[in-house]
N, C-alpha and C positions, 0 to 999 in steps of 0.2 A: 335177085340183084336186077339195078338198074342196068336198061340201056343206054344205048347213048342218042338213040332215037327218042327213048321217055323222056331224059334229059333236054333235050333241044327243045321238044313240044312244053315243057313244064315253064322253060326259059321264055318262050314266045307265048304265053300265056299271061305271065306274068309280069312281062314289058308289055304287053299290050295291056294290060289294066293298070299296070303303072302311071303309062300313057294319059289315056284317058278319066284317071284321076290326077293329074298334074293340069290339063285342060279345066278339070272341072274349077283344080284349087283357082288358076290363072281367072279364071267368071268370077268367080262368088270373091277374090281376095281385094283388098285395098293397097293398090300395090305404087310404088313412088314414080312422081315423073320427076320429080328435081328435088334436089336435097342441099342445103347449106347454112352454114354454122355463122350467128351472126355473133360474133366479138362483143360488141355493144349493150346486146340484149344479154349474154352466155344464153341463149337459148339454141336449138340443130329447133330449122325448121324444112318441114317435108311438105310438098304437094302431092296431092292422091289422085288418083286417076277418079276417083267420083266426084272431084272434084270442089272435096274437104281440101283443108290445111292444116295440118298442128304445127306447135310452136311449141318444146318440151324442155323447160331450163336442165343445162349437164349437167348439173348437181344431181338433178334423179338419177342420170343414165350410168350406172355402171363398167368404168374401164376410161371414161369422159370427163369424169369429173377433175379429177387431178392430171388430164393430162394438158402438156402444150398447147396454146394456142394454132400454132403451125399445123399441128399433128388432127387437132380438131377439124381445122379448116379443111383437109384433105378428106371429103367423103366421098365416096362412090355408091353408086346405083348398082348394082348386080341382081342376077338371077329372073332377068326383065321387070323389075323394080319390087321385090319380092323380098329381097336382100338389100342393106345400107354397109358398108365394107369403110374401113379408115386401116389403108396397108401401114402403115407406120407402126399404129398401135396393136394390130393384130386382132383385130376389136368388129361378128359383125355382128350387126342385129336384122330378128326377124322384121320388117314392116307389116304383119296384120295383126303379131301380138301388141308391136308399140304402141299400134294405134286401139288393140283392144285395150291396155291399157292405161291407155288415154280418158277411154271412156269407163274405166271402171270396170270393165266384163267380168261376171262372178267369176268363170274358168280361167283365166286368164289370172286373178287376185289369186284362186286354188292352187292353181299351179307356182306362182311364185312364195305360198306357203310353205308345197311341200319341198320346192328347192330351198326354201329357207331352210326347213328345218332339216334336212338331209347334210346343212353344214356341220363341218366336227371342227372343234378344237380341244387342245390339251384339259376346258374347264368338262369339257362335256363328256371327255374318254376318263375323268379322273370319277365322276360322280357315276359313274356307268359303272366304272371295276366297285364303287364304294354298295352300290345297290346292288353288283352281283354277289357282295362278301354276307350281304341282308339278305338275301334267296331271292334277287332280281325284284324287278318292277310290283308294287302292291295291287292285289287284286280288287275288279270294283267286284262290290258285291252287289245283285240284283235287288234291282227296287230301287240303286240308290243312286243315280245317274247324277241329280240335279246337288243331293247334301254334298259339299264338301269334304274328303276324308279327314280334314282334323277336326271337325264337329262329329263325328261319328263314334257310337260307341255299341258293344254289342250287349245285350244282355238276356240270358237266356236260350240264344239261338238266335235271337232276332236283334236285327240291326234299327237302332233309331237313332232322331238326330240327339244331338247334347245339347 
């Protein structure tokens, strides 16, 4: 059983660690100094603490692309420049991830792909049910990673390309 003193000690330790991690993140991260929507160019302009500036077409920002101009203009900087917020749209963007996405960071692109793959739809659900009826997803056979499934055939226990 955990005592109250042990709980407080654990909390205090975790709090100090989180505070240190936050300070490091502020030092390393690109933070927004200013942000504005340019209606003529249809771009979001963000000035960064590093001295860099980015201009992103709002058509590429989910949640802003279909928003009215008045809502796009009401952008606020939050979390010491680590976040952008549009209150009327209930939309928040993480500035370091936005910057990483603009410059094609591999981790950011990978995170986007993971998120896109987790999207659910009726078509995906239907396909999953059909695969389930057939016994699930086909297994990948050893040594056949580069050969498409449709072009494989099994002969005498060995897998070859068709």
